[in-house]
N, C-alpha and C positions, 0 to 999 in steps of 0.2 A: 604313247598314246594309247588311250584306251579304247576300247569298241563298246563300253559302257554308258551309253546316251540315256541320259532322264531328261527330262523337265522339271522347272524348279519351278516352284512362284515364292517370290520373296516378300517381306512384309516392308513397308516404308523403313521400318526398325533396322532388319535387315540388309535393306539399300543402303540406308547410312552408313553403318560399319563397312559393310563391302566397299564401297568407292566403289571407282570407273569400273563396269563390269566387265569380269574376262571368267573363263573354266578356270583358270591357269591358276587368278587370285584366291577365287571360292575353294580350290583345293588345297591352296596353299593355309588359308584361314582355318578351314576345316584338320589339315593336317597340324598345325600349332595346336588349335585346341583339344586336340587327342592327344599331342604332348606334355600338355600341361594337366590333363586327367588322370592321365598315366601315372603320373609323377606323386599322386594323391595318394597311392596303396592302400585303400579302405580295409582291405585283412588285417592291416596293421591299428584301424581303429576299432574296428568291430569284430566279432567274432562269426563263425561261419552261421551259426542259428541267430547271433543278432542279426545280422545280414537279412537272414531265410525269416524272421518280422517283421522287419522294416518292409521286405518285397510284399509278405502277404496284407498287413494292413494298408498298403498302397494300391492295391489291386486293384481298385475302382477307379481310383483316382488315374494311374497309370494305361489303364486300357483303354479310356472313354476320351473323347475327343473332348479336349480341353480349348481353353479359350486364351489358356497362358502357361507359361512353363511355370511362371511363380506359385501354381495351385499345387507343387510339388516342394515348395520351399522348407528351413527348417520349422518354424512354426505350421507349416500345415502338417508335417510329416508327426511334430510334436503333439497336436491334437488328434491325429489316428492313431498314434499310440494310446495316448491318453483313454481312448475312447473301450482300446482294445483289454485296457488295464483290469483285472480279476484281483481277489485275494491271491490269490495262489504266486501271480506274477507281479504283483504291485511293486517291490522293491526292484526287479530286474527293469521294469518299464521305467520306473522313475530315474533311474538309473543312467538307462541308454537316451531317456529325454533329456537330461542333463548334459551328457555329452553329444548329441546333436546340437545341442542348443550353444556348445562353446566351437563348434565349427567355426572355420574359416571359412570367408566365401568362397574360396578355391575348393574346397572340401566339399561344401553343400553341393556347388555344382556337380561334383564327381559324384558325388553320391545320388543327386537327380539325376542324373545319366546311366548310373547302373541301375536304380531302378526302373528307367524308360528301356533297356538291354535286355534288363531280365526278362519283362515282361513280352516284350517285340521278342526274343529267342523264344518263349514261351508260347506265343501266338504261331508260330512257323511250326513249329514241335505240335505243334495238337491242328494243324492245318496238315500237316503232312502224314499224321498219325490218320485223319481223316480219310486224306486221298486213298492210302494203304487200303484202309479198312473197305472203300469204294472200289477198288482194282478187284479183292477177294471174292464180292458176292458175284 
């Protein structure tokens, strides 16, 4: 039993997936989702430099309130990458967009999740640094 208690607001779509609500059922779904994502090994699909490029171009979408998780799908990430294309990185960006376009749906979701987690971790890190600076003043 966890002492961690959270208020959770679920969309109608989420409630349809969840079925009869219980925290145990919700935990089970989250754990299965996590297991599926961990099987996708993004490091085998993209280099750390390529992932960093993807994280950076997706920053605005990933750090602002979105209306839908679908705002970080393959086509959206591809458009963001193409918008960041320069004469110096043209070949690399085209290759990256091509590989993103060929992701399976599960790999696509794993990439979306990695982007969201990257920026969530970064927000926590920046907030903690801010709190530390305030303590030192």
